[in-house]
C-alpha positions, -999 to +999 in steps of 0.1 A: -276-165+437-275-131+449-304-109+448-304-074+433-286-050+453-270-078+475-231-079+476-212-111+469-201-129+500-164-123+506-152-156+497-171-156+465-153-122+458-120-134+467-124-166+444-135-142+415-104-122+420-083-151+417-099-166+383-098-134+366-067-137+349-081-170+333-116-160+325-127-172+290-139-150+268-181-154+267-199-153+233-215-123+222-249-117+236-279-108+218-283-070+212-310-054+232-338-039+212-343-003+220-376+010+212-372+050+218-342+071+213-336+107+208-302+127+204-282+153+220-264+182+209-244+209+225-212+229+226-180+225+248-160+258+258-134+269+280-148+278+313-125+308+316-122+323+280-152+309+263-132+297+235-144+265+218-126+233+227-121+208+197-112+173+203-134+168+236-150+137+239-185+137+251-200+102+261-233+087+274-223+071+308-228+033+308-228+032+271-208+030+240-223+061+227-199+092+220-189+120+202-159+143+197-162+179+195-154+198+162-132+227+159-159+249+169-168+227+200-200+214+189-210+178+189-240+154+184-248+121+197-275+100+179-295+073+191-294+082+226-319+059+250-349+076+259-349+085+299-322+099+324-292+099+310-258+113+325-234+130+301-195+130+306-172+153+288-134+147+288-105+164+277-066+162+282-057+194+302-093+197+316-115+186+344-140+162+336-177+174+336-208+153+343-244+163+333-277+147+339-304+152+315-336+135+301-338+125+266-372+123+251-379+097+220-376+114+187-364+149+202-331+166+204-320+175+240-294+201+244-261+199+268-233+226+268-204+223+290-179+246+304-147+229+312-122+243+338-086+239+326-066+217+349-034+201+338-040+173+362-074+162+364-078+136+389-107+118+369-081+115+337-077+080+326-042+068+322-032+039+302-011+019+327-015-017+312-043-027+334-075-035+318-095-003+314-067+018+328-066+036+360-080+069+370-049+096+379-063+098+415-053+061+422-019+065+410+012+067+431+037+073+406+046+101+381+029+096+348+035+131+324+006+133+295+012+152+263-017+163+245-005+157+208-032+175+191-023+208+210+012+202+207+010+198+168-008+229+163+013+251+181+048+238+171+042+221+139+067+193+150+083+176+120+083+139+139+078+124+170+107+129+190+102+168+182+068+164+194+082+148+227+111+173+232+107+196+263+070+186+271+080+165+299+101+170+330+130+142+333+127+134+295+160+144+279+160+146+242+192+151+223+189+158+185+224+149+176+226+160+139+203+182+118+204+161+087+169+151+072+165+117+084+185+118+114+171+108+150+178+118+185+186+098+216+159+100+246+170+093+280+144+095+309+159+102+343+192+104+329+218+073+326+215+045+349+234+018+331+271+013+324+269-006+293+236-012+279+213+012+262+196+041+279+166+043+256+131+038+271+108+011+254+078+023+234+043+010+229+019+021+201-018+011+214-002-016+234+018-028+209+057-031+215+077-013+189+111-010+173+129+022+189+163+014+175+187+042+173+216+046+150+201+028+121+208+035+084+238+025+063+270+012+080+306+015+067+341+024+077+349+045+048+347+083+043+312+086+026+297+064+052+310+083+083+280+088+106+258+075+082+237+054+110+220+082+122+183+071+117+159+064+145+131+040+140+108+064+163+107+091+135+089+065+113+056+075+132+034+102+119+028+126+146-005+138+132-018+103+140-012+107+179-040+115+203-018+118+232+017+105+248+023+089+282+055+090+298+061+066+327+091+079+345+096+058+375+082+024+395+050+022+377+073+002+351+080-023+373+047-045+372+035-041+339+070-037+318+095-053+340+126-067+327+131-039+299+116-012+318+145+003+338+152+032+313+111+042+315+081+035+291+067+057+266+031+048+254+016+066+223-022+065+218-032+071+183-065+088+171-099+069+174-131+075+158-164+083+176-200+079+167-212+103+146-212+119+109-179+116+092-157+142+100-129+150+074-097+170+079-069+181+058-036+196+062-012+211+041+022+223+050+050+241+031+081+251+047+120+259+043+147+248+065+183+264+069+217+264+085+213+294+110+240+320+114+267+302+092+289+332+093+289+332+130+294+297+137+314+284+109+351+293+118+378+311+102+410+295+097+447+310+097+480+302+078+509+321+071+519+326+037+555+327+024+561+359+032+551+353+071+521+372+064+490+357+085+460+348+058+426+343+072+402+320+053+366+311+059+351+284+036+315+296+039+326+333+035+347+323+004+318+301-012+294+329-008+314+356-022+321+336-056+282+329-058+286+291-048+260+278-022+278+264+006+245+251+020+213+255+002+177+264+018+160+230+022+123+228+012+097+209+031+062+202+022+037+177+038-001+166+032-024+149+056-058+140+051-081+120+079-116+110+081-133+098+113-170+089+125-192+058+127-222+045+145-223+032+180-209-003+170-186+005+146-162+038+142-133+044+124-104+068+120-086+064+087-056+091+078-029+092+051+002+116+051+028+124+025+059+144+031+089+153+009+120+173+026+151+183+012+182+191+037+209+217+032+229+196+008+216+182-026+224+145-014+204+147+020+166+146+010+138+123+015+101+112+009+076+092+030+041+080+031+024+067+061-012+054+063-033+046+093-068+027+097-082+024+131-115+004+137-135-003+168-161-027+168-187-030+197-212-055+191-226-051+223-222-031+253-198-059+269-175-063+241-149-039+221-128-053+193-105-026+184-078-030+154-050-003+149-033-006+117-004+015+105+018+012+073+047+035+066+073+037+035+101+060+034+131+067+011+157+087+027+191+101+015+210+110+044+240+129+034+269+127+056+285+144+085+322+144+091+339+121+064+339+146+033+311+168+043+314+204+034+317+211+074+346+186+074+365+197+045+357+238+052+365+239+088+400+218+082+410+235+050+431+267+039+434+282+006+471+280+010+472+245+019+450+232-004+449+257-033+436+229-061+406+223-039+397+261-033+411+254-001+390+225+009+404+201+030+408+167+006+379+178-019+357+207-025+319+203-016+302+192-049+329+162-050+312+142-023+278+156-029+279+141-063+298+110-056+285+098-020+248+086-012+237+072+021+200+061+014+178+042+034+144+025+023+122+015+049+089-004+050+071-008+081+040-022+093+026-019+129-006-037+135-027-048+167-060-060+175-075-054+214-101-074+225-119-061+257-146-079+273-168-070+306-189-101+312-199-084+347-203-051+362-172-063+386-152-077+361-131-067+327-105-083+309-083-076+279-063-092+252-038-075+229-019-089+202+001-072+177+032-070+156+058-043+143+079-054+113+104-031+098+122-038+065+152-017+060+175-013+031+203+007+039+233+016+013+264+035+018+277+041-016+307+061-033+301+063-068+325+056-095+346+087-098+351+102-134+386+111-147+383+147-135+371+136-101+394+108-094+424+128-085+405+141-052+401+104-039+432+089-051+448+089-016+420+073-003+419+043-027+380+050-034+381+067-069+364+034-086+341+034-059+325+009-033+293+000-014+282-015+017+246-027+020+229-033+051+196-053+052+176-055+086+142-073+092+132-065+127+101-082+139+083-075+173+055-098+184+034-087+212+007-107+234-006-092+265-034-104+286-049-087+317-080-090+339-093-066+367-121-074+392-133-042+411-156-047+441-171-025+469-159-044+500-179-020+523-193+015+516-163+029+522-137+003+512-129-006+471-108-035+458-092-039+424-073-069+417-056-074+385-037-105+368-017-103+337+008-121+314+027-107+285+049-121+258+074-102+237+095-116+209+120-097+190+137-112+161+164-090+141+178-106+107+210-084+095+228-090+062+257-069+054+271-072+016+301-050+005+324-047-026+344-021-042+358-012-077+331-006-101+343-009-137+323+024-151+300+048-140+263+040-133+271+006-117+262+007-081+253-028-069+274-050-048+274-077-077+286-051-103+317-044-084+350-061-094+362-071-058+352-104-041+321-093-020+323-094+017+293-109+033+284-109+071+250-122+086+236-121+121+205-131+134+192-123+171+162-138+187+150-123+224+118-136+241+105-120+272+076-138+294+063-120+322+035-128+347+022-103+370-004-097+398-017-063+415-039-056+441-053-021+450-075-010+479-093+024+482-108+042+510-136+067+503-122+071+469-095+094+483-068+071+495-056+043+476-026+015+484-013-007+456+009-039+457+022-055+427+044-083+419+060-093+385+078-127+376+099-125+344+120-147+322+142-136+292+160-157+267+190-134+273+195-147+311+226-170+316+213-207+319+219-209+357+196-177+361+158-186+351+134-159+367+135-126+383+109-110+405+101-071+403+077-060+433+061-026+437+043-006+463+026+026+459+001+049+479-021+080+469-041+106+490-065+130+475-063+152+506-082+180+491-115+158+493-111+152+532-136+168+554-107+183+573-096+204+541-124+227+549-117+264+539-083+253+522-105+241+491-110+280+481-072+283+477-059+246+471-087+235+448-071+198+444-044+182+461-028+148+461-001+132+480+016+100+461+046+078+467+060+046+452+086+021+455+093-003+426+119-025+410+123-029+372+150-043+351+173-045+319+181-078+303+217-084+290+226-083+254+214-114+234+245-134+231+264-119+263+255-150+283+265-177+258+300-192+252+305-187+214+330-197+188+338-182+154+347-199+122+383-197+112+398-215+083+427-240+089+461-239+073+452-269+051+421-249+038+395-270+058+369-255+080+377-248+118+365-228+148+384-205+171+370-192+206+345-161+204+332-151+236+337-170+272+298-163+281+285-165+318+259-189+327+247-167+359+245-134+338+213-119+352+193-087+343+206-052+357+180-044+386+167-010+394+150-002+426+134+033+428+117+053+454+098+083+444+076+109+465+056+139+448+022+160+448-002+169+423-021+203+433-042+229+417-043+265+433-068+293+428-083+276+400-055+290+380-023+271+390-015+234+385+016+216+399+029+181+397+062+177+416+084+143+423+115+136+440+131+105+429+161+081+442+171+051+419+197+025+424+207+001+400+226-031+412+240-060+390+251-036+362+267-053+335+304-047+329+330-064+307+358-080+327+390-093+311+391-130+311+423-149+321+444-159+289+446-195+305+411-201+297+416-202+260+390-174+253+409-140+251+389-110+255+365-099+284+332-115+297+300-099+310+295-098+345+269-082+370+294-064+392+284-026+389+262-003+407+251+030+401+227+055+416+208+086+403+182+113+421+166+145+413+134+163+411+111+172+385+086+198+384+056+206+359+035+237+363+006+253+342-007+290+351-035+303+336-025+341+340-057+355+322-089+340+310-112+366+293-134+363+265-113+382+243-079+376+260-064+346+274-029+339+285-014+305+296+020+298+308+034+262+310+070+254+324+089+221+336+122+217+352+140+186+361+173+179+379+195+146+377+224+133+395+240+103+385+269+083+401+290+053+398+288+032+433+307+002+423+327-014+395+337-045+413+376-053+408+377-027+378+396+007+381+372+022+356+351+010+326+354+028+293+379+043+275+409+065+285+386+098+278+353+088+284+349+065+312+330+054+344+346+059+378+334+050+414+320+085+429+318+102+397+290+104+371+285+075+343+305+078+312+319+111+323+345+132+303+382+126+320+414+140+306+448+154+316+449+188+329+476+212+325+481+232+357+513+251+353+535+264+326+563+293+319+557+318+292+580+340+277+565+377+280+578+387+242+575+355+223+547+340+244+564+307+237+553+279+264+576+261+285+582+237+316+545+226+312+532+205+342+499+186+345+478+177+378+494+148+393+462+136+413+448+140+445+475+151+471+504+149+447+525+179+432+522+182+393+543+161+371+552+159+334+520+155+314+532+124+296+530+106+329+502+124+345+469+105+353+436+117+337+412+139+359+377+144+359+363+172+337+326+169+336+293+150+328+280+140+298+242+139+309+227+176+317+221+181+355+192+207+350+167+205+321+136+224+316+114+244+294+090+275+296+062+284+271+037+309+267+006+310+248-016+341+240-051+340+225-067+372+214-104+375+202-106+339+203-089+337+169-054+346+169-030+328+189+008+335+195+030+308+210+066+306+220+088+278+240+123+282+254+142+251+265+175+248+285+198+222+295+224+228+320+256+214+338+270+191+313+302+190+288+309+182+251+343+173+236+347+200+211+367+182+183+363+207+158+382+233+178+407+204+189+415+193+155+420+227+143+442+242+172+463+210+177+465+193+145+496+186+122+487+220+104+473+242+133+444+268+117+428+285+148+435+318+159+453+309+192+483+294+173+494+329+157+478+354+180+490+339+211+491+372+234+452+370+233+450+338+250+456+323+286+489+305+295+470+272+305+453+271+269+484+276+251+500+250+268+472+224+263+471+232+225+506+217+217+509+182+222+541+177+206+556+199+235+539+180+261+548+148+252+509+136+252+474+149+244+457+172+267+417+173+260+404+196+290+402+225+272+383+211+246+358+193+268+337+223+272+305+234+292+276+229+268+250+246+290+223+266+266+190+283+264+172+279+231+143+293+213+129+264+202+094+269+189+076+300+179+041+300+162+013+324+152-020+310+140-051+324+132-089+309+129-106+319+098-142+331+103-165+303+095-187+322+068-154+327+047-152+291+034-186+280+044-196+276+006-170+251+002-185+231+030-154+238+053-168+241+089-134+252+105-101+266+090-071+277+106-036+290+092-004+292+110+033+299+107+058+281+128+095+283+134+120+260+153+154+264+164+156+303+160+183+311+184+206+299+210+223+314+239+253+296+250+289+298+259+298+269+241+323+272+212+315+246+189+288+247+160+259+238+183+258+224+221+236+196+209+253+186+180+268+151+187+277+115+176+285+097+207+307+118+227+320+141+202+306+168+179+332+167+148+316+183+117+281+176+126+252+196+110+235+211+139+197+215+144+183+236+117+161+265+113+128+254+102+096+276+091+062+260+082+031+277+067+002+254+077-033+252+065-057+229+083-092+225+072-123+205+089-153+196+068 
């Protein structure tokens, strides 16, 4: 047995590391009686400006005692054992500070803290998946941390993805549609797959959750077009989030494995801290609108019988007549929370209600969310943390494209459709009254984390959780009364129809990790971790559809007179992973880490069972080396880091299986026909990534985080045509592709001024991304005619025939002798036989944002954020349809003298003999004034009589102005690869009152 202070023999320490992963949870030891305690009170402020720092956690080192500061920066910790204690103050964005003080039984000690701003505190603990997390100084890979509380105060973000947007380099958030209930797409470091999802995986408090995109009603008829725009990420209440960690690179290889090739987002929700109950209440009222409609909704042209050119603008016509083309939407939200507790039991409980109206009467929604986070610490060695969240929402999504006012207005003219007030097919009130795309969602996310520290050198953790989503989505076209039916007669939909999609989606998480930490010598430390995780995804989907309602008011599948269409699907996907990690540290400055993960997934082919993912990383805190010397006055902190790792993405659930589909025989008996060929050797896509970077702080004012990355994805999955002789027509999933992407990422924060009555902070980030197809096997390209992947070019890029020459009559401006690019080294050829040429990438090559925050007199805060995306294209379907349609409506058709010859030649497909899309695949670069806010902290005495300790009122605006040369409605409105008749991101103004009790 070791005597106190004696290190274990080396063989004993090695054995302890090997058994750490299987260590059995010990019983709860008896509580140690404490005979003398006191309390500690104090205040935490910004070391430069003197501003109070709310949300700072002050803890007593070596105990479970802690407290969070209120909005005034004050805190109190009760029942602190008498004697000498070390207090630690931590807050995101600041360097942690330790203070030693003596606590006297029955008395209150005082400990104030002045924290120095530091965007990359080396002592900050990051949730990496290992038991207890890791200090930032030990990490060899890039991890971005977002302080959700501060971001919410400044931006009034309506949902999680708005909170994520523009706050981390390399994370590309694309809104898609501005409809209420719509969700964006997310890419981290661009595209790397040729056929699978590019979305990152999401964890909430260690529990894997559903982050499906394109959810909502599904249906092929006009009212349901682009109705599936919901995103499950927007179910999460941003007011409940403490911080967000974005893992962009090789760190994902060890802990997350086969599903982490697109990155990982860890969401950490708010927790309670010991102390008296702290209540907060937030009240929001706001408005949202279609910004600058007169400048964005195009004017159409057509000639009357006398040959006169008549302009027509749908928005202007409706405004002049007193009818609202778009309404001003209303938004309101209410949030209340309480947190507190004692040393053994702390809690955080919250509830939120939101009610929003969009810019159309059939686009609105309501939602309720509740959260209860409890932490039970029966002893200093055991914690049991339970996180429970519930969401119930009812969204009516309206419609893009289809018969939306944008669609019917942009493709109409009063001379063409006089009975519809000029609107194509029908005036706006028809679809707004008859079409309803709704989604009713009930979602529960719950998890329990058991943390146990049986010895000073060993800790382990078990996470068990479930995320369950029930979604009832309906695409409804109501029965049209006689006065409305003529508008829909051409589409045979006047009697109405419905498509109802029922989804039950369950994610189950089981995750164990154990870590043993030793001092092998006074200079060398060791951290050995073992872990296992289990993820099971179960999706059940039923589609019920029918048409022809016999009368108004009947809106269910069973009330329709046509035979119903029924389709069902059930998908189960399971991942089992085992991993081990070894880290060595030298003088707490140099850290080397090696790890290996082994995975199996139910979507792998039968002949492929296990896949391994290695990781190597190094981190060196150079600024703490003796040789740094005088540089420390200029460069206060400097860390070099580098990492190599592999991660993957499993195939689609049934891609590896040979399947058959039911098919009735001629005699009426049941039968089968070939479905998919399958591939027993199908394996996951495998991404290998290298990144190098540094983190630094200069002059105690400027923080920098720089990363260079290079990623190569092999075994990319493509659909390869099968031989007809095999009996399974169609295609087969095969691992033949290869891609690469590379880029740099930079995050910076500059404290420009830090005085008592004036503080000024500037924060910015910028990232580049270059993706390229390296190999497609024997395929000439992957994708469609105009959106394809070709070796040597970006993934899923735009391709089109390109007009290069044409003759033009100087008087009539008639175009003739049109020729298109014949390909590399070839002379121009007639466009009907011309090959497609590369036009541009869908993925931005350059992204970034700059924000500035000015605080005056410690009360008034002014904030603004501009973000940008550059180097990509978007297909302007609205211009294509208006200029090259059956009844051309755009100005170029009639005022030809004002336009270039090549453009005029491209918009005449009947003259060319083929469609040319190149002029409409336009550069979509932009700068956007995305967020602006002003906030004022009221004097405490104003509401003290009501028990209010702190109060703050703010006014925030979003999407205020966009600078772009893109000719469409908005450079970020997209559904897939097109922007056809999509509502752009809306301007939003929100007034918020925040109270703390």
